[in-house]
TIDRENPA-949644 format. One record per residue (C-alpha): residue number from 1; residue in three letters; x, y, z. Coordinates in steps of 0.25 Angstrom, whole numbers. Layout:
! TIDRENPA-949644
BATI  pos  code      X      Y      Z
BATI  NUM   ALA      X      Y      Z
...
//
This chain:
! TIDRENPA-949644
BATI  pos  code      X      Y      Z
BATI    1   UNK   -157   -164    -48
BATI    2   UNK   -159   -169    -61
BATI    3   UNK   -170   -159    -65
BATI    4   UNK   -160   -149    -62
BATI    5   UNK   -153   -151    -76
BATI    6   UNK   -163   -149    -86
BATI    7   UNK   -167   -136    -77
BATI    8   UNK   -153   -130    -79
BATI    9   UNK   -155   -129    -94
BATI   10   UNK   -170   -128    -96
BATI   11   UNK   -170   -117    -86
BATI   12   UNK   -164   -106    -97
BATI   13   UNK   -171   -113   -108
BATI   14   UNK   -184   -112   -101
BATI   15   UNK   -183    -97    -98
BATI   16   UNK   -178    -94   -112
BATI   17   UNK   -192   -100   -118
BATI   18   UNK   -199    -91   -108
BATI   19   UNK   -191    -79   -110
BATI   20   UNK   -194    -81   -125
BATI   21   UNK   -210    -82   -124
BATI   22   UNK   -210    -69   -114
BATI   23   UNK   -197    -63   -114
BATI   24   UNK   -202    -53   -123
BATI   25   UNK   -212    -46   -112
BATI   26   UNK   -202    -48   -101
BATI   27   UNK   -193    -36    -96
BATI   28   UNK   -180    -39    -99
BATI   29   UNK   -175    -40    -85
BATI   30   UNK   -185    -49    -82
BATI   31   UNK   -181    -57    -93
BATI   32   UNK   -166    -55    -87
BATI   33   UNK   -170    -59    -73
BATI   34   UNK   -178    -73    -80
BATI   35   UNK   -166    -77    -89
BATI   36   UNK   -155    -74    -76
BATI   37   UNK   -163    -81    -67
BATI   38   UNK   -165    -94    -74
BATI   39   UNK   -151    -96    -78
BATI   40   UNK   -147    -92    -64
BATI   41   UNK   -157   -103    -60
BATI   42   UNK   -150   -114    -71
BATI   43   UNK   -137   -110    -65
BATI   44   UNK   -141   -113    -51
BATI   45   UNK   -147   -126    -56
BATI   46   UNK   -132   -130    -66
BATI   47   UNK   -125   -126    -53
BATI   48   UNK   -132   -137    -44
BATI   49   UNK   -130   -146    -57
BATI   50   UNK   -114   -144    -55
BATI   51   UNK   -115   -146    -41
BATI   52   UNK   -123   -160    -41
BATI   53   UNK   -114   -164    -53
BATI   54   UNK   -102   -167    -45
BATI   55   UNK    -99   -182    -48
BATI   56   UNK   -112   -185    -54
BATI   57   UNK   -121   -183    -68
BATI   58   UNK   -133   -177    -67
BATI   59   UNK   -143   -181    -76
BATI   60   UNK   -159   -177    -80
BATI   61   UNK   -165   -187    -89
BATI   62   UNK   -176   -177    -97
BATI   63   UNK   -191   -184    -96
BATI   64   UNK   -186   -195    -86
BATI   65   UNK   -179   -202    -96
BATI   66   UNK   -169   -206    -87
BATI   67   UNK   -164   -221    -92
BATI   68   UNK   -162   -233    -84
BATI   69   UNK   -147   -238    -82
BATI   70   UNK   -141   -243    -96
BATI   71   UNK   -154   -239   -105
BATI   72   UNK   -153   -231   -116
BATI   73   UNK   -157   -217   -112
BATI   74   UNK   -167   -212   -121
BATI   75   UNK   -170   -197   -113
BATI   76   UNK   -161   -185   -112
BATI   77   UNK   -152   -180   -101
BATI   78   UNK   -145   -169    -95
BATI   79   UNK   -132   -176    -90
BATI   80   UNK   -123   -166    -82
BATI   81   UNK   -110   -168    -76
BATI   82   UNK   -102   -157    -68
BATI   83   UNK    -97   -152    -82
BATI   84   UNK   -109   -150    -88
BATI   85   UNK   -116   -144    -76
BATI   86   UNK   -104   -135    -74
BATI   87   UNK   -105   -129    -89
BATI   88   UNK   -122   -128    -87
BATI   89   UNK   -119   -117    -76
BATI   90   UNK   -107   -112    -82
BATI   91   UNK   -118   -109    -95
BATI   92   UNK   -127   -104    -85
BATI   93   UNK   -118    -95    -78
BATI   94   UNK   -114    -88    -89
BATI   95   UNK   -128    -85    -94
BATI   96   UNK   -131    -79    -83
BATI   97   UNK   -120    -71    -84
BATI   98   UNK   -124    -68    -97
BATI   99   UNK   -138    -64    -94
BATI  100   UNK   -135    -55    -83
BATI  101   UNK   -124    -46    -91
BATI  102   UNK   -135    -46   -102
BATI  103   UNK   -144    -40    -90
BATI  104   UNK   -146    -27   -101
BATI  105   UNK   -135    -31   -110
BATI  106   UNK   -144    -37   -122
BATI  107   UNK   -159    -28   -122
BATI  108   UNK   -163    -31   -135
BATI  109   UNK   -172    -43   -136
BATI  110   UNK   -167    -46   -121
BATI  111   UNK   -177    -58   -119
BATI  112   UNK   -173    -62   -131
BATI  113   UNK   -158    -64   -126
BATI  114   UNK   -162    -70   -114
BATI  115   UNK   -168    -83   -121
BATI  116   UNK   -157    -85   -129
BATI  117   UNK   -148    -84   -119
BATI  118   UNK   -156    -94   -110
BATI  119   UNK   -158   -102   -121
BATI  120   UNK   -142   -103   -125
BATI  121   UNK   -138   -105   -110
BATI  122   UNK   -150   -116   -107
BATI  123   UNK   -145   -124   -120
BATI  124   UNK   -131   -124   -117
BATI  125   UNK   -134   -129   -102
BATI  126   UNK   -142   -140   -109
BATI  127   UNK   -131   -143   -117
BATI  128   UNK   -120   -146   -106
BATI  129   UNK   -131   -154    -98
BATI  130   UNK   -137   -163   -110
BATI  131   UNK   -132   -177   -110
BATI  132   UNK   -139   -180   -123
BATI  133   UNK   -132   -178   -137
BATI  134   UNK   -143   -171   -144
BATI  135   UNK   -148   -163   -132
BATI  136   UNK   -135   -157   -133
BATI  137   UNK   -137   -154   -147
BATI  138   UNK   -151   -148   -144
BATI  139   UNK   -145   -137   -132
BATI  140   UNK   -133   -135   -143
BATI  141   UNK   -142   -130   -155
BATI  142   UNK   -152   -122   -145
BATI  143   UNK   -139   -114   -137
BATI  144   UNK   -133   -112   -151
BATI  145   UNK   -147   -106   -157
BATI  146   UNK   -147    -96   -145
BATI  147   UNK   -132    -93   -148
BATI  148   UNK   -135    -90   -162
BATI  149   UNK   -146    -81   -158
BATI  150   UNK   -138    -74   -145
BATI  151   UNK   -126    -72   -157
BATI  152   UNK   -135    -64   -165
BATI  153   UNK   -143    -58   -154
BATI  154   UNK   -139    -43   -162
BATI  155   UNK   -147    -46   -172
BATI  156   UNK   -147    -32   -179
BATI  157   UNK   -132    -34   -180
BATI  158   UNK   -124    -43   -192
BATI  159   UNK   -115    -48   -183
BATI  160   UNK   -122    -56   -173
BATI  161   UNK   -131    -63   -185
BATI  162   UNK   -117    -65   -190
BATI  163   UNK   -111    -71   -178
BATI  164   UNK   -125    -79   -175
BATI  165   UNK   -124    -85   -190
BATI  166   UNK   -111    -89   -190
BATI  167   UNK   -114    -96   -176
BATI  168   UNK   -125   -101   -180
BATI  169   UNK   -120   -110   -192
BATI  170   UNK   -107   -113   -186
BATI  171   UNK   -115   -121   -173
BATI  172   UNK   -126   -125   -183
BATI  173   UNK   -115   -133   -191
BATI  174   UNK   -108   -138   -178
BATI  175   UNK   -124   -142   -172
BATI  176   UNK   -126   -151   -186
BATI  177   UNK   -113   -157   -183
BATI  178   UNK   -117   -162   -168
BATI  179   UNK   -130   -166   -172
BATI  180   UNK   -123   -174   -183
BATI  181   UNK   -114   -180   -172
BATI  182   UNK   -127   -183   -163
BATI  183   UNK   -134   -189   -175
BATI  184   UNK   -122   -200   -176
BATI  185   UNK   -121   -203   -162
BATI  186   UNK   -136   -204   -161
BATI  187   UNK   -137   -215   -174
BATI  188   UNK   -124   -224   -167
BATI  189   UNK   -131   -223   -153
BATI  190   UNK   -146   -220   -153
BATI  191   UNK   -143   -210   -142
BATI  192   UNK   -142   -196   -138
BATI  193   UNK   -137   -199   -124
BATI  194   UNK   -123   -194   -122
BATI  195   UNK   -120   -205   -113
BATI  196   UNK   -129   -215   -120
BATI  197   UNK   -119   -212   -133
BATI  198   UNK   -107   -212   -128
BATI  199   UNK   -110   -227   -121
BATI  200   UNK   -116   -231   -135
BATI  201   UNK   -104   -227   -143
BATI  202   UNK    -93   -233   -132
BATI  203   UNK   -101   -248   -131
BATI  204   UNK   -102   -246   -147
BATI  205   UNK    -86   -242   -147
BATI  206   UNK    -86   -238   -162
BATI  207   UNK    -78   -225   -166
BATI  208   UNK    -83   -226   -180
BATI  209   UNK    -86   -214   -190
BATI  210   UNK    -99   -210   -185
BATI  211   UNK    -93   -209   -168
BATI  212   UNK    -82   -201   -174
BATI  213   UNK    -91   -192   -183
BATI  214   UNK   -100   -189   -173
BATI  215   UNK    -89   -186   -163
BATI  216   UNK    -84   -176   -173
BATI  217   UNK    -98   -170   -175
BATI  218   UNK   -101   -168   -161
BATI  219   UNK    -86   -162   -158
BATI  220   UNK    -86   -152   -171
BATI  221   UNK   -100   -148   -167
BATI  222   UNK    -98   -145   -154
BATI  223   UNK    -84   -137   -157
BATI  224   UNK    -92   -130   -167
BATI  225   UNK   -101   -125   -153
BATI  226   UNK    -86   -123   -146
BATI  227   UNK    -80   -114   -158
BATI  228   UNK    -68   -125   -160
BATI  229   UNK    -57   -121   -172
BATI  230   UNK    -63   -122   -182
BATI  231   UNK    -79   -121   -179
BATI  232   UNK    -76   -107   -171
BATI  233   UNK    -79    -97   -181
BATI  234   UNK    -94    -94   -176
BATI  235   UNK    -90    -90   -161
BATI  236   UNK    -82    -78   -163
BATI  237   UNK    -93    -73   -173
BATI  238   UNK   -105    -76   -162
BATI  239   UNK    -97    -70   -150
BATI  240   UNK    -92    -57   -157
BATI  241   UNK   -107    -55   -160
BATI  242   UNK   -117    -62   -148
BATI  243   UNK   -119    -54   -135
BATI  244   UNK   -108    -54   -124
BATI  245   UNK   -116    -60   -115
BATI  246   UNK   -119    -71   -126
BATI  247   UNK   -106    -74   -127
BATI  248   UNK   -102    -77   -114
BATI  249   UNK   -111    -88   -117
BATI  250   UNK   -105    -92   -131
BATI  251   UNK    -91    -90   -125
BATI  252   UNK    -93    -97   -112
BATI  253   UNK   -100   -109   -114
BATI  254   UNK   -108   -110   -127
BATI  255   UNK    -93   -113   -133
BATI  256   UNK    -87   -121   -122
BATI  257   UNK   -101   -131   -124
BATI  258   UNK    -96   -135   -137
BATI  259   UNK    -83   -141   -129
BATI  260   UNK    -92   -145   -119
BATI  261   UNK    -99   -154   -129
BATI  262   UNK    -88   -160   -136
BATI  263   UNK    -81   -164   -121
BATI  264   UNK    -96   -171   -118
BATI  265   UNK    -99   -177   -131
BATI  266   UNK    -84   -183   -130
BATI  267   UNK    -85   -189   -117
BATI  268   UNK    -99   -193   -117
BATI  269   UNK   -100   -200   -130
BATI  270   UNK    -87   -202   -136
BATI  271   UNK    -77   -204   -126
BATI  272   UNK    -80   -219   -126
BATI  273   UNK    -80   -222   -141
BATI  274   UNK    -68   -212   -145
BATI  275   UNK    -62   -212   -132
BATI  276   UNK    -49   -221   -138
BATI  277   UNK    -48   -208   -148
BATI  278   UNK    -47   -198   -137
BATI  279   UNK    -31   -194   -143
BATI  280   UNK    -35   -190   -157
BATI  281   UNK    -50   -184   -152
BATI  282   UNK    -42   -177   -142
BATI  283   UNK    -31   -171   -152
BATI  284   UNK    -42   -165   -162
BATI  285   UNK    -50   -159   -150
BATI  286   UNK    -37   -153   -145
BATI  287   UNK    -32   -148   -159
BATI  288   UNK    -46   -142   -161
BATI  289   UNK    -45   -134   -146
BATI  290   UNK    -31   -129   -149
BATI  291   UNK    -33   -125   -162
BATI  292   UNK    -47   -118   -157
BATI  293   UNK    -39   -112   -146
BATI  294   UNK    -27   -107   -153
BATI  295   UNK    -35   -101   -165
BATI  296   UNK    -46    -94   -155
BATI  297   UNK    -35    -88   -147
BATI  298   UNK    -29    -81   -159
BATI  299   UNK    -41    -78   -165
BATI  300   UNK    -43    -71   -151
BATI  301   UNK    -32    -60   -152
BATI  302   UNK    -36    -56   -165
BATI  303   UNK    -51    -51   -160
BATI  304   UNK    -55    -35   -157
BATI  305   UNK    -69    -38   -157
BATI  306   UNK    -70    -43   -142
BATI  307   UNK    -81    -53   -142
BATI  308   UNK    -72    -61   -154
BATI  309   UNK    -61    -59   -146
BATI  310   UNK    -68    -67   -134
BATI  311   UNK    -72    -77   -144
BATI  312   UNK    -61    -81   -149
BATI  313   UNK    -55    -82   -136
BATI  314   UNK    -66    -91   -133
BATI  315   UNK    -63    -99   -145
BATI  316   UNK    -48   -102   -141
BATI  317   UNK    -53   -106   -126
BATI  318   UNK    -62   -115   -133
BATI  319   UNK    -52   -122   -138
BATI  320   UNK    -45   -123   -126
BATI  321   UNK    -57   -129   -120
BATI  322   UNK    -58   -138   -131
BATI  323   UNK    -43   -143   -128
BATI  324   UNK    -49   -147   -114
BATI  325   UNK    -58   -156   -119
BATI  326   UNK    -49   -161   -129
BATI  327   UNK    -40   -167   -119
BATI  328   UNK    -50   -177   -116
BATI  329   UNK    -46   -176   -100
BATI  330   UNK    -54   -172    -87
BATI  331   UNK    -44   -163    -83
BATI  332   UNK    -44   -156    -97
BATI  333   UNK    -59   -156    -97
BATI  334   UNK    -60   -149    -85
BATI  335   UNK    -50   -138    -88
BATI  336   UNK    -60   -134   -101
BATI  337   UNK    -72   -134    -92
BATI  338   UNK    -64   -124    -80
BATI  339   UNK    -58   -118    -94
BATI  340   UNK    -74   -115    -99
BATI  341   UNK    -78   -108    -86
BATI  342   UNK    -68    -99    -84
BATI  343   UNK    -69    -95    -99
BATI  344   UNK    -82    -95    -99
BATI  345   UNK    -82    -83    -87
BATI  346   UNK    -71    -76    -92
BATI  347   UNK    -76    -77   -106
BATI  348   UNK    -89    -71   -103
BATI  349   UNK    -84    -62    -96
BATI  350   UNK    -75    -56   -107
BATI  351   UNK    -88    -55   -117
BATI  352   UNK    -96    -49   -107
BATI  353   UNK    -86    -39   -105
BATI  354   UNK    -86    -37   -121
BATI  355   UNK   -101    -35   -118
BATI  356   UNK    -98    -24   -109
BATI  357   UNK    -90    -17   -119
BATI  358   UNK    -99    -18   -130
BATI  359   UNK   -111    -11   -121
BATI  360   UNK   -101     -1   -115
BATI  361   UNK    -92      2   -126
BATI  362   UNK   -101     -3   -139
BATI  363   UNK    -88    -12   -145
BATI  364   UNK    -82    -23   -143
BATI  365   UNK    -69    -20   -151
BATI  366   UNK    -58    -21   -144
BATI  367   UNK    -49    -10   -152
BATI  368   UNK    -62      0   -151
BATI  369   UNK    -63     -3   -138
BATI  370   UNK    -49      0   -133
BATI  371   UNK    -50      8   -119
BATI  372   UNK    -64      9   -119
BATI  373   UNK    -67     -2   -110
BATI  374   UNK    -59      5    -97
BATI  375   UNK    -71     10    -90
BATI  376   UNK    -76     -4    -90
BATI  377   UNK    -69     -9    -78
BATI  378   UNK    -76    -23    -75
BATI  379   UNK    -78    -26    -88
BATI  380   UNK    -62    -23    -90
BATI  381   UNK    -59    -32    -77
BATI  382   UNK    -69    -43    -82
BATI  383   UNK    -62    -43    -97
BATI  384   UNK    -47    -45    -88
BATI  385   UNK    -52    -54    -78
BATI  386   UNK    -59    -63    -90
BATI  387   UNK    -45    -62    -98
BATI  388   UNK    -37    -66    -85
BATI  389   UNK    -46    -78    -83
BATI  390   UNK    -44    -83    -98
BATI  391   UNK    -29    -81    -97
BATI  392   UNK    -28    -92    -87
BATI  393   UNK    -21    -86    -74
BATI  394   UNK    -17    -96    -65
BATI  395   UNK    -28   -100    -57
BATI  396   UNK    -39    -91    -63
BATI  397   UNK    -47    -92    -74
BATI  398   UNK    -45   -102    -85
BATI  399   UNK    -33   -107    -77
BATI  400   UNK    -39   -120    -72
BATI  401   UNK    -45   -124    -85
BATI  402   UNK    -32   -121    -92
BATI  403   UNK    -23   -129    -82
BATI  404   UNK    -33   -142    -84
BATI  405   UNK    -31   -141    -99
BATI  406   UNK    -17   -138    -98
BATI  407   UNK    -15   -150    -87
BATI  408   UNK    -23   -159    -94
BATI  409   UNK    -16   -157   -108
BATI  410   UNK     -2   -159   -102
BATI  411   UNK     -6   -172    -96
BATI  412   UNK    -12   -178   -110
BATI  413   UNK      1   -173   -117
BATI  414   UNK     -3   -161   -125
BATI  415   UNK      7   -151   -119
BATI  416   UNK      4   -142   -128
BATI  417   UNK    -12   -137   -125
BATI  418   UNK     -8   -129   -114
BATI  419   UNK     -2   -120   -123
BATI  420   UNK    -12   -119   -133
BATI  421   UNK    -20   -117   -121
BATI  422   UNK    -11   -105   -119
BATI  423   UNK    -10    -99   -131
BATI  424   UNK    -26    -97   -134
BATI  425   UNK    -28    -94   -119
BATI  426   UNK    -17    -83   -121
BATI  427   UNK    -22    -78   -135
BATI  428   UNK    -37    -78   -132
BATI  429   UNK    -33    -71   -117
BATI  430   UNK    -25    -61   -123
BATI  431   UNK    -34    -56   -134
BATI  432   UNK    -43    -54   -123
BATI  433   UNK    -33    -46   -114
BATI  434   UNK    -29    -37   -125
BATI  435   UNK    -42    -33   -128
BATI  436   UNK    -47    -32   -113
BATI  437   UNK    -35    -22   -111
BATI  438   UNK    -37    -14   -124
BATI  439   UNK    -52    -12   -121
BATI  440   UNK    -53    -10   -106
BATI  441   UNK    -38     -3   -104
BATI  442   UNK    -35      3   -117
BATI  443   UNK    -22     -3   -119
BATI  444   UNK    -15     -7   -133
BATI  445   UNK    -17     -2   -148
BATI  446   UNK    -30      4   -154
BATI  447   UNK    -28     -5   -165
BATI  448   UNK    -23    -20   -167
BATI  449   UNK    -23    -26   -182
BATI  450   UNK    -22    -40   -178
BATI  451   UNK    -36    -39   -173
BATI  452   UNK    -48    -43   -181
BATI  453   UNK    -59    -33   -184
BATI  454   UNK    -74    -37   -181
BATI  455   UNK    -87    -31   -183
BATI  456   UNK    -91    -20   -172
BATI  457   UNK   -102    -23   -161
BATI  458   UNK   -110    -15   -153
BATI  459   UNK   -118    -16   -142
BATI  460   UNK   -134    -21   -145
BATI  461   UNK   -144    -10   -140
BATI  462   UNK   -147    -10   -127
BATI  463   UNK   -134    -17   -123
BATI  464   UNK   -129     -3   -118
BATI  465   UNK   -138     -3   -108
BATI  466   UNK   -131    -14   -100
BATI  467   UNK   -128    -15    -88
BATI  468   UNK   -113    -13    -86
BATI  469   UNK   -113    -15    -74
BATI  470   UNK   -119    -29    -73
BATI  471   UNK   -112    -34    -85
BATI  472   UNK    -98    -29    -79
BATI  473   UNK   -101    -37    -68
BATI  474   UNK   -105    -50    -75
BATI  475   UNK    -92    -47    -84
BATI  476   UNK    -83    -48    -71
BATI  477   UNK    -89    -58    -64
BATI  478   UNK    -88    -68    -75
BATI  479   UNK    -73    -64    -77
BATI  480   UNK    -71    -67    -61
BATI  481   UNK    -78    -79    -63
BATI  482   UNK    -68    -84    -75
BATI  483   UNK    -56    -81    -65
BATI  484   UNK    -61    -88    -54
BATI  485   UNK    -63   -101    -61
BATI  486   UNK    -48   -103    -61
BATI  487   UNK    -48   -102    -46
BATI  488   UNK    -52   -116    -43
BATI  489   UNK    -44   -128    -42
BATI  490   UNK    -58   -136    -35
BATI  491   UNK    -66   -132    -48
BATI  492   UNK    -55   -138    -57
BATI  493   UNK    -54   -150    -49
BATI  494   UNK    -71   -151    -49
BATI  495   UNK    -69   -149    -66
BATI  496   UNK    -59   -161    -66
BATI  497   UNK    -69   -170    -59
BATI  498   UNK    -80   -165    -67
BATI  499   UNK    -73   -168    -81
BATI  500   UNK    -69   -182    -75
BATI  501   UNK    -84   -185    -76
BATI  502   UNK    -86   -179    -88
BATI  503   UNK    -76   -188    -96
BATI  504   UNK    -81   -199    -92
BATI  505   UNK    -91   -205   -102
BATI  506   UNK    -94   -218    -95
BATI  507   UNK    -97   -212    -82
BATI  508   UNK   -106   -200    -90
BATI  509   UNK   -113   -212    -98
BATI  510   UNK   -116   -220    -84
BATI  511   UNK   -121   -209    -77
BATI  512   UNK   -131   -206    -88
BATI  513   UNK   -135   -219    -93
BATI  514   UNK   -133   -228    -80
BATI  515   UNK   -137   -218    -69
BATI  516   UNK   -123   -219    -64
BATI  517   UNK   -116   -210    -53
BATI  518   UNK   -103   -204    -60
BATI  519   UNK    -91   -210    -51
BATI  520   UNK    -81   -200    -44
BATI  521   UNK    -74   -190    -53
BATI  522   UNK    -58   -192    -49
BATI  523   UNK    -55   -181    -39
BATI  524   UNK    -49   -170    -46
BATI  525   UNK    -39   -162    -39
BATI  526   UNK    -34   -151    -48
BATI  527   UNK    -19   -143    -46
BATI  528   UNK    -14   -133    -53
BATI  529   UNK     -1   -137    -61
BATI  530   UNK     12   -127    -65
BATI  531   UNK      9   -129    -80
BATI  532   UNK     -5   -125    -78
BATI  533   UNK     -1   -113    -72
BATI  534   UNK     10   -109    -80
BATI  535   UNK      1   -110    -92
BATI  536   UNK     -7   -100    -84
BATI  537   UNK      3    -91    -84
BATI  538   UNK      6    -92    -97
BATI  539   UNK     -8    -88   -103
BATI  540   UNK    -11    -77    -93
BATI  541   UNK      3    -71    -96
BATI  542   UNK      2    -73   -110
BATI  543   UNK    -13    -68   -111
BATI  544   UNK    -11    -55   -105
BATI  545   UNK      4    -52   -111
BATI  546   UNK     -1    -56   -125
BATI  547   UNK    -14    -48   -123
BATI  548   UNK     -7    -35   -119
BATI  549   UNK      2    -37   -130
BATI  550   UNK     -9    -39   -141
BATI  551   UNK    -13    -24   -137
BATI  552   UNK      0    -18   -144
BATI  553   UNK      1    -27   -157
BATI  554   UNK      4    -16   -165
BATI  555   UNK     18    -15   -159
BATI  556   UNK     21    -29   -165
BATI  557   UNK     30    -28   -179
BATI  558   UNK     22    -26   -191
BATI  559   UNK     27    -40   -196
BATI  560   UNK     23    -47   -184
BATI  561   UNK      9    -40   -185
BATI  562   UNK      6    -44   -199
BATI  563   UNK     11    -57   -197
BATI  564   UNK      2    -59   -186
BATI  565   UNK    -10    -53   -196
BATI  566   UNK     -7    -62   -207
BATI  567   UNK     -7    -74   -197
BATI  568   UNK    -20    -70   -192
BATI  569   UNK    -28    -67   -205
BATI  570   UNK    -31    -81   -209
BATI  571   UNK    -38    -82   -195
BATI  572   UNK    -45    -69   -197
BATI  573   UNK    -50    -76   -212
BATI  574   UNK    -55    -88   -207
BATI  575   UNK    -65    -81   -196
BATI  576   UNK    -72    -75   -209
BATI  577   UNK    -85    -73   -202
BATI  578   UNK    -92    -80   -213
BATI  579   UNK   -100    -93   -210
BATI  580   UNK    -96   -102   -221
BATI  581   UNK    -81   -101   -216
BATI  582   UNK    -86   -105   -203
BATI  583   UNK    -93   -117   -209
BATI  584   UNK    -82   -121   -218
BATI  585   UNK    -72   -122   -205
BATI  586   UNK    -82   -130   -197
BATI  587   UNK    -85   -140   -208
BATI  588   UNK    -68   -140   -209
BATI  589   UNK    -66   -141   -194
BATI  590   UNK    -78   -153   -192
BATI  591   UNK    -70   -159   -204
BATI  592   UNK    -56   -160   -198
BATI  593   UNK    -61   -161   -183
BATI  594   UNK    -68   -173   -189
BATI  595   UNK    -59   -179   -198
BATI  596   UNK    -49   -180   -186
BATI  597   UNK    -58   -187   -178
BATI  598   UNK    -61   -196   -189
BATI  599   UNK    -46   -200   -193
BATI  600   UNK    -41   -200   -178
BATI  601   UNK    -53   -208   -171
BATI  602   UNK    -54   -222   -180
//
């Protein structure tokens, strides 16, 4: 069945190439049917791969270059475990939802939009399936180029061009970091296969400057894609200007791919040679994750442009995802994986609801939309359900992911991590609750001096003809799916088992290089703890209480309002929109993170 693996990524890419050639002469609906059909087919294949990866690694060696056991791997391989296969299925599921929503949403040069979406989705799938480090870079670049073009899709407007430019420059610098890190590892090991690099570094045993520099460059390069502080500035600019269905993929899976890459590269390549330095590596990554979670939540509460608000919410949650990776335990990794799935559905629903507002009400500004969403009942219901899913109520939404993270952090002695995750959840979800209540219910004051003004956005020509019924149906299905993720304890147990395989470098290497089967993962049975339920109640009550209270900020004493404005002013100034500032912060962040690794890994 190994031939299925390349098809999962190749089918969207092949149809993208075909549509680029003939799409200009195809009716829009025919192109839509072709795109939806191929994505549905790839999704079915991905789900088959998910089923086949239970307690095994599925391999495909391109060109038949399958090495004999113990030989040096010359060929390129796709090497897929359950985590990678599940991520590929999530990418394709969100891509299908985005394309279905886009049936009549993006009419201008529609076939080119489909080409870019299919190329973007195919590249992301290839990224999570490959077992070759340079292939990861190639797919990284392909998805980036498609994402830049999708961000600037409304090319006749200035804001999308600026957002795409900031996105492109920041991520290109990150790509150079990744490429330099790959070059260092290739110079040391002579291989690009992830398993072989890990074996050679472990056998060599040196954790000298070259290894530390390669680790720092690869980590920082992928953290740029993950929009971690201080590499996060591009994300809000890109989300604010890209079409709503594109933002579903940006927030739902693209940002998370950077975190997935950090996890994959650490555990397959560096865990052997740097394993004795787990504590300092954990502390550095935890610091980055916590700062990102807190800053994202604070910035989220300052936005009135709904898509920028959701973008900063994604930054806050991405910080929590990195916390799960940083703990360096299977349970925490499983928590991040489940958290990513629930967040992807819920945040996708919110962006699609924002797109509905843009089409139906020709605005995306929370204050200007006050009460104007009352007639959009299904969009309003989806907004509420998605906000509820992100608030982590007991046994729904992101609860299971939060619970695994909280329990894993407590076991490792990081008792304060649940409080950071709760702060990020309350801060970001409260802003979503506030904006939903103001737009769909008309509650709150008509002005809020603490919210940042942003350039106006309007629907593109042709978007007003979109099918609101279809758009709202897709939106509410995603919201319900986001809620349902947290209800399955069986899913949590399977995620923990998959995480145990993911973190075992030796088992991965034996499966790829020596063609040995994976040993059975420890049987996992996840049980809800009192601690996790308590924190879930805190985040649920806190999110809605703070959200409703912030609708009436003018009732605060002027001294308090002025103090908040002064305290938040530096954060507004830092997010200047100037690419020179962004690159300076990127350079600063890389220097600090690299320097901390250099000082602590000795």
